[in-house]
N, C-alpha and C positions, 0 to 999 in steps of 0.2 A: 860884826860880819862875819869872822870867823867864828865865831859862837852860832851866828846861824846856819852855817856851813857844816861844824858838827852835829848840831840838832839836826838837820836832814840827813848826814850820813847816818844816824841813829834811827832814825826814822824807818831809811830805806831798808834799814839793816831790820830791824823788830819786822818788817812789812815780808822781808824774804823769809823770814824765821816763821812768821805766821803762816806766811802760805805755804813754805814746808810742812809745816805743822798740821794744817789741813790737805794737804796732798797725801802726807805719811797715814793721817787717817783714814783719808779716801779709799787709798789704798790697802791699809788693814782692813778697812770692813769688807772690800769687796773679795781679799781673803778668805774672807772670816765667812763672807756668804758661801763664796767657793766651796770651804769647807765644810760648811753646814750643810751643804743640798750635796756634797760627796758623802757626806757623813749620812743624809740621810738615805741616798741613794742606796749605801752599802745597808743600808738599815732594812731598807726594804727588802735587796736580795736577800740576806742572812732570815730574815722573816720568812719571807718563800721558801726557803733552803728547809726551814726548820722545820715549818709546816711539812711540805711535801715528806721530809724525812719522816715525820710524825707518822704521818698518814699508811709512808709504807708497813712499818714496823707494825704498828695498831688497827692496821684493815687489813694489808694484802689484796687479794682480788676480791674481796665481800663489795667496798666501795658503799658502805654502808655510810646513806648520806646524815642521818642524825650521828653517828660518829666524827664524821668529817666539820660538820658545825662545830661540836663539842670541840673539837680540836684547834682551830681556830679560833673560837671564843677564846679556850685555856691559852694560847701563847698572846694576845692581844696587850697583856701586860709588859710585854717588850717594848710595847710601842707608846703609851701613855699612862697615864696615874686616873686612877677611877678608885668609887666604892664598891659600885657591885657591876659584875658585868654577866651577861643574860644571854641565856638564848631558848628560840620558840621553834618547834616542829610540829611538821601537821602529818599524822600517820595515816596509810590509807584506808585504815579503820573508820579514820574521822578521830581518836582522839589526839590530843594536843597534850606534847610534852614541853613543860616548861622545867628550866633549870635555872637556877641564879647561884652563881659564887659570891660571895660578899669577901671583899677586900678589906674592908674598914667598916667597923661594927656602925649599924642603922637598927631601925627597927623594922617591926610587921608592916607596918604601915606605908613606909619606905619602897619594900617588894610589892604588896598588894599594888602600889601606884606604877611600878614598873611594869609589872604583869598586865595591869588594865591599858596602860599608852602601847604593850605590844600585841596584844589585842584587837584592839582600833588599827594599827599599822595592818595588820597582818589581813584583819578585815576587808580594810578598806584595797590591800594589793589584790585580794582576791576577788573583790565584789561581792562578797558574802559574807555575813554574822557569824561570828563562832562566837558561841557559848561558851561563857566560863565555865559551866558543870562539866564540861566533857575536857576539861585541865588537867593533867595530874604533874602535880609539884614537887619540885623537890629543892631544898637550899643547903648550899654550904659553904663552908668557911669561916669566917667570923661567928660569932655566937650574936642574936639578934637579942637587942637593948631598949625595952617600949617605954623606959622613964628615959629616955636619950631622945630630944626633939629634933626629928630629920628629916625634911621632907625630899623631894626629887627637884631642883634646881636646874639644873642642866643635864642633857642627854642625848643620843643621837641614835637611830636605829638603822642599822645596815642589812638592810637585803642580799639573801646569799642565793645565787641563781647559778647552777649546776647544767651543762648542757641545757640549756634556755626552758631552763626548770625552776622555779621557786622551790628551793629544799629547806628554806628557814628565815626567822630575823635573830639578826643578831641585836644586844642593847647594852649600851655604855651608859652608867648615871651617877652623877657626884650631889652632892648636898649644896657645893659652892656654885654661886652665878658665875656665869662666863668662864665657866672649868675648860668647855670643848668649844674652842672658835671655828667659824666655818673652814678654814685653812686647814686645820687637823682633821676636821671630819671628813674632809675632801680627800685626804692623802688615807687616811684610816680605809676608805670605801675603795680607793683605788688600788692599794695594798692586798685588803680582802678580795677583790674581784680576780686582781692577777693571780692569787694564789685559786681559788675558784675557777679560771679559766685554765690553770695548768691542771686539776683534778679533771676539767673537764675533757681534757685533750687524753689523759689516762682512761677516763672512763672507756671514750670513744673505744681505743686503740683495746681495751678491754674486753667491750663488745664486741669489737672482731674477731678474735683472739677465741672468745665465748662463743660466736657465730661457726667461727670455722668450726670449732670441736663438737657443737650441736650437730653440724652436718655430717661429719666424719660418723660420731654416733650413729646419727640418723641411718646412716645408709648402710652401715656394717650389716651383714649375715646373722653374725651373732647376736643373740640377745643379750642385753648390757642393761643392768639397773644399777639405783648404786643409791645409797641409806646415810643417813646419819646416826650419832650414835643412839637416838632415840627411835631406830629403824622406821623413822620416817623417810618413804619414797621420795626422792631428791631429781634423781635422773630415768630416764628410760627411752627404747626406741620402741619402732613400730616389729622389731622383729621375734622382741617377746611376746608381744601380744597375738604373734602368731604361732608361736611356740607353745605357748601358755591356751591355746585354741579362744582367743576373747577378739569381740569385734573390735576393729581397727579406732570407732571413734568415741568411745567406753573410756570414759577416766582412767587408766588402770592406779592401785592402791596394792601396798604392801600384804593386804589381805588379801587379793587376787594371787600373790605370788605364793603365799603361803600353801592358800587353799590350792594350789593348782598343784603343787609338791606336796601336797597330802599324802601319808602313806607311803611316799619313797625317797622321803630324805627332809631331815631336820633341820629346815633354811636359818632361822632363828638361832639356835645352838651353833650351826658352825659358821655363822656370822659372828655371833660372841664369842667362839673359840679362836676364831682368825683374830679378833681387837684384843684377845687376851694373848695371846703368845706371838702376838706382833709377827704373823706370818702368813701365806697366802696358805688355803688348804683348798685339795683336792677331791673330789669327789668322781673318780673314772667313768663311771657309767648309770646311766641313769634313764629308766624305759620310760617313756611317756607317751600314752596314746602308742600312734606308729613310729618315734623318734626316740632315737638314742641319741642321750645328751651327755656332755661331761660338764661338768660348772668347778667354774676358778672362782674363789672365795679369798680376795685380799683387802687388807685392812687400806685406807686413803688418808694421808699425813699431808699437812701441806708443809713449805719451806723450814719450818722450825722446830717440825718433828712431831708437830702435835695432829691426835690421831681425831678427821674429822667426819669418819665412817669407813663404812664396807663398800666394796662391788662387788658384783657376782655377776661373771659373764656365762651365759649357757652356748656352749657349741655344740651344736648340730653334728656327730659322730655318724648318722645313719648310712649315709654314702661308706666312708672309711669302714662301715661293718659290713657293708654291703657286698665291698668289691673286695673285703678280707675273705668272706664265704665264697664267691665265686671264685677268686684263687682258690683257695683250700680245692672245690669242687673239680677246676679244672687240672689242679694236681692230680688230683687222684682220679681223673680220667684219663689223665697220660701216663698214669702208673699202668690202669688196667688195658689199654689200650698198646701199649709195650707190651705189656707180660703176657697178652694172648699169642702172636706172632714169635715172641722166645721161646714161650714153652712148647709151641708147632715146633721150632728148629731143634730144640734141646731131644724132645721127643721122638722126631723123624732121626735125627743123627743116632742116636742109642740104637734104634731100630735099625738104622742100615750099618752100622756095627755089627751088630748080632748076624745080620742074614749074610756079609763078606767074612766071619769069621766062620760058618758051616764052608769046610774045603767040598770045592767042584757043588754043594748041593746049595747054593744062593739061587731065591726066586724071583728071578731076572724083572718082573711084571712087579713083584713089590720093591725092588729098589728102586726099580723105576718111578713107580707112586710115591715112596717118601721119598728121592729125590724132587719131585714136582713140588710136593708141599713145601721142601725145604727152600725152595726156590720162592714159590708166591709167598710163604710169610717172612722172607726176607727183602722181596721187592714191596708190599703191605708196610714193612717197618722202616725201609728206606724212605717210601713215599710218607709214611707221616715224619718223619724226621726234618726232608728236605721240606716239607709243609712248616714244621716250625723254625727251619732255618730262615725262611721264606717272613715268616712272620715278624721273627727277629729283627729282620731288615729293614721290612717297612715300618714298625715301630721307632727303628734307629734312624732313620731319615736315608739310608743307607741303597738303597733298591733303584736299582740302572735299570736303566731301558735302553733296546737298540729297536728305535725307531728311523723304517723305512718303508717305500710304498709298497703295498704287495698288492694281491689280488686275495680280498677278504671270502669271495665266493668261493675260489680255489682251497684256502686252509677249510672251511666250513664242509667240504664235500671232503677230504681228507679225514677230521675227524669223526666224521658221517660213517665212511670206512672203513674206519678203525675199531667203531662199537657192534657194527650192524651185524657182527657176528657172538655177540654179546648179549644181543636185544631178539635173533632169533633165536638162539635157543630158550628165550624164556618165550618166545610165540609170541614177539612185538614187532611191529612194523615200527621203520625210521625214518622216516621221511624229511627230506628237505625242500623246500621253496625259496627262490630266489631269483634273483636275475642270472644272466647269462657270465657277467664278470661284472665287477663292483672295485677299483682301485683306489686303494685307502693308507695314509699312511697310519701306521700302528708298526710291534715288536712282537714279530709273528710267532716265536717260541712262548711267550708271556700270555697272549691272547687264545694260542693253540691251548694253552693252561687253562685256561679259564671254559672255553668251550669244553675241554675232557672232563674238567670237573662239574659241569652244568648237564652236558649229555649224560654222562656216568652216574652221575645221582637218578635223575629222571628214569635210567632204567631200573637202577636198585629198587627204588619205589614204585615200580610199576608191576601189576600180576598179569594184567592184560588190555589189549587196547591198543595204543601207538604214541609213541613220541614224535612231535612233530619241530624241526630247525625251522625256523622262519628268518629271512632280511630283508628289511626294507627299510627305506629312508624316509627322516621326518625332516622335511623343507623348510618347514617353518621354527623348527628348532636347531637345523644345519646339523645334525646327527645322522650318522649308519644304525639301526637297531636291531640286533639281533633277541630274538626269542627261543625258549627251548618248553615246549609245550607237553604234555606227559598226562594219562588220564591214570594216575597211581591216587598212592593214599591221602595225597592233599597236604597242606597245615592249616593248622587252627589259627582263625585270624588273630587271634591275641599273641599268635608266638610269630606271626610274620616281621617283627619289628625285631624282633630275637634272631633270624637268621644268619646274620652276618653279625654276629658277638663269638670274642673268640670264648669267654669266660662262661659260654651257655650251652648245650648240648639238651634238643630237643628230646621230648619222652615220647619211646615207639612203643607200641604193644609187641611188635614183633622184634626181638634182641638181635636179631641176624642181621637184619639191616641198618642198628643203630651205626653211627660212625661220630669222629670227632666231630664235625662242621668243618675244620678248618680250611678244608679247601675253598670252602664260603667266604671265610676270611679273607683266605689270600687272593681271591675273585676279584672279591671289594677292594683292595690295595692295588691291582694292578690298573682293572679300571681307571681307577679315581686318580693312579699315576697318569694315567694316557687324559686325564680330562673330560672321563664320563662316568657315566652315574651307571649304577645295578640296582636292581628291587624285584621283589615277588609279587605276584598275585594269585590267590586261591580263592575259590568261593566255599573252600572249609574241608572240613575229613571226606574223605570217599571222595570226593572230588574233583582230585586233579588239581595241578598248580602250574603256572607259569610263571616260568626266571625270564627277568629281561636283561639287557646291558646297550648301554650308549657308547659311542667311539665318533668326536667329533671329525665332520667333513671339514 
């Protein structure tokens, strides 16, 4: 009985030990599976990181699909064992690139079998036959030994899809049967696709950035071209075609650029000089047809400092040159206009001193004429300085108006009264046509200045006939329009648009009539400050002209 009990106890203890062992084994297996799963997941992440890092280092912004497939292929050895790993890429030209890396020695027949299997797979995916004759083949790694018996016993193909486009096929092959299981192929397929998806996202970002950059270059007013180190044109924008006088729908080549600058600048030599010296080269002025251009030739490098080519920027400086000439002309004109009254003042002052120095013998009439000359010249000079100050205020935005309600008819009549004696001296009639009264809000002093400028000019440039000042309301545009019409020398039609430019002085056959033209510039600023407009009309030279300005009602 005791023995039976002892045997039972031993059996129970043995059962407990066995159960404990089984439980412990199960726990260990779960732990190992967890560790294996975590190890595989970590391996996958490391693989992706390695692939993306290598893509970034070797490719940068070019994203050459052939290189991407090559990088993915060369990194597969981190995940599994094989005898050969190969990739196949179909280029746009129709040529097929086949590259096989031999990890363990095989024979030529083995490589041919791999190539055939990949061609069949590629043809099936594309749904069209790819002939072996278009294959550009290369084999790297261990030497091939045809004395060795080796056949493809196990393999699988991995299609590489980037941005929903098949860019190539990767093949791993072995002489051993059953080397690659279904689960292993599935894991490798998943990892490869994850790397491809990451590249697709990177490509989408880069394409977006390239699109933005292209849009910026496309919209630039300056002409832009970029060439590689072989002087092949890579980038251009519509502005360069316009500068060179080429049709927009014509495909631009570097020959067009060189021919367009022939005889002006040797652009190829400048590009070579920029690359050799590794610094920008400036060509400060190139006259091309009716344009003045400034060229900047700069080397283009990647993030590693490698030279990719050169960029050439064609900056149109025609306007700047024209403005510079206009400024020079304006300065010369102002010097001339100020010199005349100053000379008159000096000469008259000397004459006055001589007359006054003769005791009791001074010619009173001559002294009076001299004083009048000094006063006239001083007033002319003061008027010119005031005009210059007004122009400066207008350009600086510091031109202030004192706007109140006044009778515009009364102001016109006042100005006509002031200038009527001057008109009568030239035997001209100065007429005013207007309502009896017209109340409007404006700056009385400044609008009086505008009327004075227009009436004075009309009398100055008219030798016979009349000057007519007219006031009428334009109900449609809600404005009052004042016109000053003369029967004088008129204005050439091509000069009408230049009348109100401070940098332009119209040519006149009679130099006695010549003025600075600043009065019209100031008048334009005053009228526009009121929210009105000013313009001129003329049938042509010797046919009179009419100047208009409007004030909003």
